[in-house]
N, CA and C atoms as an extended XYZ file, in Angstrom:
354
Properties=species:S:1:pos:R:3:atomname:S:1:resname:S:1:resid:I:1 pbc="F F F"
N         0.656       -9.855       11.114 N   MET     1
C         0.832       -8.246       11.155 CA  MET     1
C         1.799       -7.974        9.592 C   MET     1
N         0.541       -6.948        9.305 N   ASP     2
C         0.777       -6.696        7.382 CA  ASP     2
C         2.762       -5.913        8.178 C   ASP     2
N         2.842       -5.817        6.842 N   ARG     3
C         3.960       -4.742        6.203 CA  ARG     3
C         4.309       -2.766        6.925 C   ARG     3
N         2.742       -2.869        6.433 N   GLU     4
C         2.428       -1.205        6.840 CA  GLU     4
C         2.446       -0.596        8.470 C   GLU     4
N         1.938       -2.259        9.471 N   GLN     5
C         1.887       -1.771       10.992 CA  GLN     5
C         3.069       -2.886       11.539 C   GLN     5
N         4.212       -3.507       10.659 N   PHE     6
C         5.390       -4.002       11.300 CA  PHE     6
C         6.406       -2.088       11.533 C   PHE     6
N         6.017       -1.896       10.177 N   CYS     7
C         7.517       -0.616       10.150 CA  CYS     7
C         6.715        0.315       11.009 C   CYS     7
N         5.337        0.616       10.920 N   ASN     8
C         4.888        1.640       12.721 CA  ASN     8
C         5.409        0.922       14.016 C   ASN     8
N         5.804       -0.439       13.450 N   GLU     9
C         6.002       -1.153       15.117 CA  GLU     9
C         7.675       -0.521       15.518 C   GLU     9
N         8.797       -0.495       14.050 N   ILE    10
C         9.607       -0.240       14.458 CA  ILE    10
C        10.191        1.206       14.641 C   ILE    10
N         9.059        1.960       13.665 N   LEU    11
C         9.146        3.423       14.074 CA  LEU    11
C         9.051        4.266       15.739 C   LEU    11
N         8.297        2.901       16.247 N   LYS    12
C         7.332        3.255       17.691 CA  LYS    12
C         9.126        2.706       18.700 C   LYS    12
N         9.948        2.177       18.006 N   ILE    13
C        11.524        1.728       18.614 CA  ILE    13
C        11.678        2.960       20.068 C   ILE    13
N        12.241        4.051       18.994 N   ASP    14
C        12.835        5.073       19.153 CA  ASP    14
C        12.389        6.496       18.164 C   ASP    14
N        12.436        7.370       19.077 N   ASP    15
C        12.797        8.546       17.678 CA  ASP    15
C        13.290        8.844       17.081 C   ASP    15
N        14.676        8.606       17.163 N   LYS    16
C        15.737        8.723       16.378 CA  LYS    16
C        15.929        7.479       15.282 C   LYS    16
N        14.876        6.908       14.988 N   ILE    17
C        14.482        6.476       13.716 CA  ILE    17
C        13.708        6.758       12.773 C   ILE    17
N        14.525        6.927       11.775 N   VAL    18
C        13.772        7.954       11.104 CA  VAL    18
C        13.177        7.298        9.569 C   VAL    18
N        13.593        6.022        9.255 N   PHE    19
C        13.264        5.116        8.245 CA  PHE    19
C        13.488        4.131        8.985 C   PHE    19
N        12.215        3.298        7.859 N   THR    20
C        12.540        1.899        8.077 CA  THR    20
C        11.529        1.370        7.075 C   THR    20
N        12.605        0.269        6.247 N   ALA    21
C        12.025       -0.744        5.347 CA  ALA    21
C        11.921       -2.137        5.639 C   ALA    21
N        10.639       -3.213        5.009 N   ILE    22
C        11.281       -4.446        4.832 CA  ILE    22
C        11.054       -4.821        3.436 C   ILE    22
N        11.619       -6.029        3.234 N   TYR    23
C        11.646       -6.126        1.712 CA  TYR    23
C        11.221       -7.589        2.036 C   TYR    23
N        10.572       -8.528        1.295 N   ASP    24
C         9.827       -9.575        1.676 CA  ASP    24
C         9.059      -10.597        0.429 C   ASP    24
N         9.362      -11.415        0.307 N   GLU    25
C         8.869      -12.145       -0.886 CA  GLU    25
C         8.538      -10.915       -2.161 C   GLU    25
N        10.436      -10.601       -2.589 N   GLY    26
C        10.360       -9.513       -3.746 CA  GLY    26
C         9.562       -8.778       -3.690 C   GLY    26
N         8.991       -8.108       -2.812 N   GLU    27
C         7.904       -6.971       -2.242 CA  GLU    27
C         8.935       -6.086       -1.480 C   GLU    27
N         9.002       -4.525       -1.722 N   PHE    28
C         9.249       -3.627       -0.654 CA  PHE    28
C         8.704       -2.723        0.218 C   PHE    28
N         8.346       -2.879        1.265 N   TYR    29
C         7.630       -1.466        1.631 CA  TYR    29
C         8.525       -0.042        2.643 C   TYR    29
N         8.380        0.711        3.001 N   HIS    30
C         9.089        1.579        3.136 CA  HIS    30
C         8.425        2.348        3.581 C   HIS    30
N         8.986        3.153        4.939 N   LYS    31
C         8.259        3.992        5.504 CA  LYS    31
C         9.360        5.519        6.470 C   LYS    31
N         8.999        6.795        6.076 N   MET    32
C         9.779        7.435        6.590 CA  MET    32
C         8.882        8.203        8.042 C   MET    32
N         9.743        8.369        9.500 N   ARG    33
C         9.083        9.533       10.080 CA  ARG    33
C         8.632       10.444        9.361 C   ARG    33
N         7.443       11.282        9.726 N   GLU    34
C         6.668       12.641        9.868 CA  GLU    34
C         7.785       13.424        9.987 C   GLU    34
N         7.615       14.192        9.184 N   GLY    35
C         8.313       15.466        9.635 CA  GLY    35
C         9.750       15.162        9.071 C   GLY    35
N        10.325       14.597        8.638 N   VAL    36
C        11.336       13.937        8.383 CA  VAL    36
C        11.594       14.357        6.667 C   VAL    36
N        13.010       14.837        6.402 N   ASN    37
C        12.898       15.156        5.600 CA  ASN    37
C        13.592       13.746        4.650 C   ASN    37
N        13.778       13.347        3.197 N   PRO    38
C        14.860       11.854        2.719 CA  PRO    38
C        15.689       13.066        2.343 C   PRO    38
N        16.847       11.556        2.732 N   TYR    39
C        18.029       12.496        1.823 CA  TYR    39
C        18.400       11.856        0.780 C   TYR    39
N        17.602       10.402        0.303 N   LEU    40
C        17.193       10.532       -0.905 CA  LEU    40
C        16.222       10.182       -1.528 C   LEU    40
N        16.081       10.563       -2.600 N   THR    41
C        14.879       10.383       -3.687 CA  THR    41
C        14.291        8.843       -3.719 C   THR    41
N        12.858        8.416       -3.761 N   PRO    42
C        12.437        7.710       -4.471 CA  PRO    42
C        13.074        6.238       -4.540 C   PRO    42
N        13.015        6.259       -5.889 N   GLU    43
C        14.102        5.687       -6.842 CA  GLU    43
C        15.490        5.788       -6.233 C   GLU    43
N        16.099        6.338       -5.602 N   GLU    44
C        17.335        5.863       -5.214 CA  GLU    44
C        16.801        5.117       -3.790 C   GLU    44
N        16.182        5.313       -2.599 N   THR    45
C        15.850        4.341       -1.771 CA  THR    45
C        15.267        3.342       -2.078 C   THR    45
N        14.845        2.875       -3.505 N   GLU    46
C        14.757        1.386       -4.310 CA  GLU    46
C        15.966        0.946       -4.534 C   GLU    46
N        16.725        1.291       -4.978 N   ASN    47
C        18.155        1.109       -5.491 CA  ASN    47
C        18.895        0.876       -4.451 C   ASN    47
N        18.927        1.493       -3.338 N   SER    48
C        19.496        1.131       -2.389 CA  SER    48
C        18.952        0.195       -1.560 C   SER    48
N        17.628       -0.537       -1.511 N   LEU    49
C        17.518       -1.134       -0.758 CA  LEU    49
C        17.339       -2.795       -1.317 C   LEU    49
N        17.620       -2.470       -2.850 N   ALA    50
C        17.988       -3.740       -3.680 CA  ALA    50
C        19.032       -3.861       -3.522 C   ALA    50
N        20.386       -2.951       -3.565 N   GLU    51
C        21.731       -3.132       -2.948 CA  GLU    51
C        21.888       -3.728       -1.922 C   GLU    51
N        20.996       -3.288       -0.415 N   ALA    52
C        21.328       -3.953        0.713 CA  ALA    52
C        20.656       -5.282        0.376 C   ALA    52
N        19.750       -5.810       -0.402 N   VAL    53
C        19.374       -7.263       -0.491 CA  VAL    53
C        20.346       -8.001       -1.137 C   VAL    53
N        20.816       -7.582       -2.246 N   TYR    54
C        21.998       -8.258       -2.619 CA  TYR    54
C        23.834       -8.781       -1.625 C   TYR    54
N        24.115       -7.819       -0.913 N   ARG    55
C        24.880       -7.564        0.228 CA  ARG    55
C        24.519       -8.617        1.292 C   ARG    55
N        23.225       -9.317        1.567 N   TRP    56
C        22.911       -9.164        2.472 CA  TRP    56
C        22.959      -11.022        1.854 C   TRP    56
N        22.447      -11.010        0.809 N   SER    57
C        22.963      -12.418       -0.327 CA  SER    57
C        24.441      -13.320        0.129 C   SER    57
N        25.310      -12.259       -0.193 N   SER    58
C        26.721      -12.391        0.003 CA  SER    58
C        27.423      -12.762        1.249 C   SER    58
N        26.328      -12.116        2.531 N   ARG    59
C        27.260      -11.872        3.658 CA  ARG    59
C        26.265      -13.950        3.894 C   ARG    59
N        25.624      -13.790        3.260 N   LYS    60
C        24.990      -15.540        4.059 CA  LYS    60
C        25.810      -16.347        3.240 C   LYS    60
N        26.630      -16.157        2.150 N   LYS    61
C        27.258      -17.125        1.678 CA  LYS    61
C        28.597      -17.930        2.182 C   LYS    61
N        28.617      -16.338        3.554 N   ILE    62
C        30.172      -17.071        3.756 CA  ILE    62
C        29.477      -17.483        5.843 C   ILE    62
N        28.220      -17.789        5.397 N   GLY    63
C        27.399      -18.185        7.202 CA  GLY    63
C        28.150      -19.180        7.853 C   GLY    63
N        28.135      -20.261        6.378 N   PRO    64
C        28.329      -21.690        7.119 CA  PRO    64
C        30.085      -21.562        7.464 C   PRO    64
N        30.436      -21.235        7.636 N   LYS    65
C        31.976      -20.671        8.127 CA  LYS    65
C        31.901      -19.997        9.289 C   LYS    65
N        31.253      -18.587        9.589 N   LEU    66
C        31.311      -17.752       10.265 CA  LEU    66
C        30.177      -17.319       11.058 C   LEU    66
N        29.283      -18.264       11.053 N   GLY    67
C        28.268      -17.891       11.552 CA  GLY    67
C        27.149      -17.875       10.723 C   GLY    67
N        25.861      -17.979       11.373 N   GLU    68
C        24.873      -16.205       10.317 CA  GLU    68
C        24.762      -15.057       10.965 C   GLU    68
N        24.675      -14.761        9.662 N   PRO    69
C        24.589      -13.247        9.996 CA  PRO    69
C        23.699      -12.427       10.952 C   PRO    69
N        23.895      -11.930       12.284 N   VAL    70
C        22.733      -11.298       12.786 CA  VAL    70
C        22.151      -10.053       12.570 C   VAL    70
N        23.395       -8.903       12.186 N   TYR    71
C        22.740       -7.654       11.748 CA  TYR    71
C        24.275       -6.776       10.557 C   TYR    71
N        24.029       -6.054       10.167 N   ALA    72
C        25.398       -5.238        9.448 CA  ALA    72
C        24.509       -4.012        9.387 C   ALA    72
N        25.715       -2.988        9.795 N   MET    73
C        25.606       -1.714       10.374 CA  MET    73
C        26.877       -0.701        9.410 C   MET    73
N        25.739        0.125        8.968 N   THR    74
C        26.781        1.486        8.406 CA  THR    74
C        26.592        2.409        8.651 C   THR    74
N        27.773        3.224        9.375 N   LYS    75
C        27.310        4.660        9.650 CA  LYS    75
C        28.280        5.205        8.580 C   LYS    75
N        27.223        6.238        8.193 N   TYR    76
C        27.614        7.298        7.137 CA  TYR    76
C        27.636        8.688        7.846 C   TYR    76
N        27.802        9.912        7.294 N   GLY    77
C        28.010       11.209        7.826 CA  GLY    77
C        26.968       11.511        8.337 C   GLY    77
N        25.321       11.686        8.037 N   LYS    78
C        24.075       11.804        8.193 CA  LYS    78
C        23.299       10.631        8.997 C   LYS    78
N        23.454        9.171        8.879 N   VAL    79
C        22.870        8.180        9.355 CA  VAL    79
C        23.735        7.062        9.684 C   VAL    79
N        23.327        6.316       10.548 N   TYR    80
C        23.611        4.621       10.418 CA  TYR    80
C        22.284        4.223        9.617 C   TYR    80
N        22.961        2.893        9.291 N   ARG    81
C        21.766        2.563        8.231 CA  ARG    81
C        21.863        0.444        8.577 C   ARG    81
N        21.059        0.018        9.174 N   ILE    82
C        21.049       -1.294        9.777 CA  ILE    82
C        20.045       -2.309        8.777 C   ILE    82
N        20.518       -3.350        8.818 N   THR    83
C        20.169       -4.356        7.978 CA  THR    83
C        19.814       -5.403        9.047 C   THR    83
N        18.931       -6.415        8.784 N   ILE    84
C        18.414       -7.750        9.777 CA  ILE    84
C        17.533       -8.079        8.882 C   ILE    84
N        18.520       -9.485        9.395 N   PRO    85
C        17.031      -10.739        9.013 CA  PRO    85
C        15.621      -11.212        9.252 C   PRO    85
N        14.810      -11.208        7.886 N   ALA    86
C        13.826      -11.706        8.766 CA  ALA    86
C        13.341      -12.767        7.666 C   ALA    86
N        12.079      -13.645        8.509 N   GLY    87
C        12.291      -15.033        7.948 CA  GLY    87
C        13.350      -15.162        7.068 C   GLY    87
N        13.011      -16.536        5.949 N   LYS    88
C        13.538      -17.164        5.066 CA  LYS    88
C        14.518      -15.857        4.595 C   LYS    88
N        14.456      -15.132        3.558 N   ALA    89
C        14.751      -14.239        2.847 CA  ALA    89
C        14.277      -12.536        2.581 C   ALA    89
N        14.011      -12.627        4.000 N   GLY    90
C        13.446      -10.918        3.900 CA  GLY    90
C        14.158      -10.173        4.871 C   GLY    90
N        14.262       -8.813        4.676 N   LEU    91
C        15.366       -8.009        5.622 CA  LEU    91
C        14.415       -6.648        6.167 C   LEU    91
N        15.066       -6.429        7.062 N   ILE    92
C        14.816       -5.176        7.847 CA  ILE    92
C        15.493       -4.284        8.156 C   ILE    92
N        15.579       -2.959        7.129 N   LEU    93
C        16.147       -1.887        7.035 CA  LEU    93
C        15.823       -0.907        7.981 C   LEU    93
N        16.515       -0.382        8.476 N   VAL    94
C        16.307        0.824       10.008 CA  VAL    94
C        17.735        2.081        9.935 C   VAL    94
N        17.108        3.309        9.385 N   SER    95
C        18.122        4.556        9.847 CA  SER    95
C        17.721        4.760       10.059 C   SER    95
N        18.858        5.828       11.417 N   THR    96
C        18.671        6.403       12.449 CA  THR    96
C        19.498        7.062       12.565 C   THR    96
N        19.159        8.757       12.995 N   GLU    97
C        19.935        9.514       13.129 CA  GLU    97
C        21.293        9.186       13.846 C   GLU    97
N        22.504        9.543       13.997 N   LEU    98
C        23.315        9.082       14.556 CA  LEU    98
C        23.810        9.297       16.149 C   LEU    98
N        22.593       10.304       16.904 N   ASN    99
C        23.171        9.938       17.727 CA  ASN    99
C        22.628        9.012       18.973 C   ASN    99
N        22.217        8.064       18.726 N   VAL   100
C        21.817        6.714       19.473 CA  VAL   100
C        22.794        5.634       20.024 C   VAL   100
N        22.418        4.974       20.354 N   ASN   101
C        23.191        3.672       21.206 CA  ASN   101
C        22.224        2.922       20.166 C   ASN   101
N        23.060        2.424       18.835 N   VAL   102
C        23.236        1.111       17.695 CA  VAL   102
C        22.411        0.035       18.331 C   VAL   102
N        23.223       -0.407       19.228 N   GLU   103
C        23.278       -1.817       20.134 CA  GLU   103
C        21.896       -2.334       20.072 C   GLU   103
N        21.448       -1.269       21.446 N   GLU   104
C        20.018       -0.581       21.851 CA  GLU   104
C        18.866       -1.012       20.932 C   GLU   104
N        19.003       -0.302       19.879 N   ILE   105
C        18.002       -0.268       18.845 CA  ILE   105
C        17.967       -1.675       18.109 C   ILE   105
N        19.351       -1.973       17.931 N   VAL   106
C        19.311       -3.408       17.134 CA  VAL   106
C        18.218       -4.146       18.023 C   VAL   106
N        18.815       -4.545       18.968 N   GLU   107
C        17.996       -5.818       19.921 CA  GLU   107
C        16.572       -5.122       19.982 C   GLU   107
N        16.232       -4.350       20.438 N   LYS   108
C        14.343       -3.359       20.339 CA  LYS   108
C        14.152       -4.391       18.859 C   LYS   108
N        14.898       -3.851       17.590 N   VAL   109
C        13.831       -3.960       16.420 CA  VAL   109
C        14.241       -5.917       16.508 C   VAL   109
N        15.093       -7.019       16.628 N   ILE   110
C        15.288       -8.049       17.007 CA  ILE   110
C        13.979       -8.295       17.763 C   ILE   110
N        14.174       -7.968       19.158 N   GLU   111
C        12.427       -8.442       19.689 CA  GLU   111
C        11.082       -8.044       19.196 C   GLU   111
N        11.143       -7.099       18.513 N   THR   112
C         9.976       -6.894       17.613 CA  THR   112
C         9.574       -7.316       16.163 C   THR   112
N        10.609       -8.127       15.327 N   ARG   113
C        10.736       -9.062       14.866 CA  ARG   113
C        10.411      -10.303       14.587 C   ARG   113
N        11.181      -10.701       16.513 N   ASP   114
C        10.546      -11.919       16.647 CA  ASP   114
C         9.043      -12.236       17.279 C   ASP   114
N         8.349      -11.010       17.655 N   LYS   115
C         7.560      -11.063       18.024 CA  LYS   115
C         6.521      -10.780       17.235 C   LYS   115
N         6.730      -10.335       16.150 N   ASN   116
C         5.477      -10.055       15.457 CA  ASN   116
C         5.567      -10.102       13.698 C   ASN   116
N         7.027      -10.598       13.741 N   TYR   117
C         6.883      -11.052       11.968 CA  TYR   117
C         6.931      -12.687       11.843 C   TYR   117
N         6.078      -12.694       10.513 N   GLN   118
C         6.886      -14.023       10.688 CA  GLN   118
C         6.918      -14.644        9.129 C   GLN   118
């Protein structure tokens, strides 16, 4: 499944998912739900994704002691931002509205990743 199709599958999980991105093999692909106005400019989005990749590499360094990271989540004033690993060095990023069950969204994204992303 290509990156665009994968992002579309993530957006189908829940109407409260407003943004998703995939980073893999040094490339980013991201998609915003239609009708949603982005909070970040395209440049800010790219910078944010690059920072997420860096933070994830830091988390992996302590993996041997704490266990491999499963996901990370940050609650902002307007959205949740969720980061989930994909493949050897890839990441899935998901932004949702605040009125969601984050654990349920994470479980469904992981299921979608496991079924569709190699």
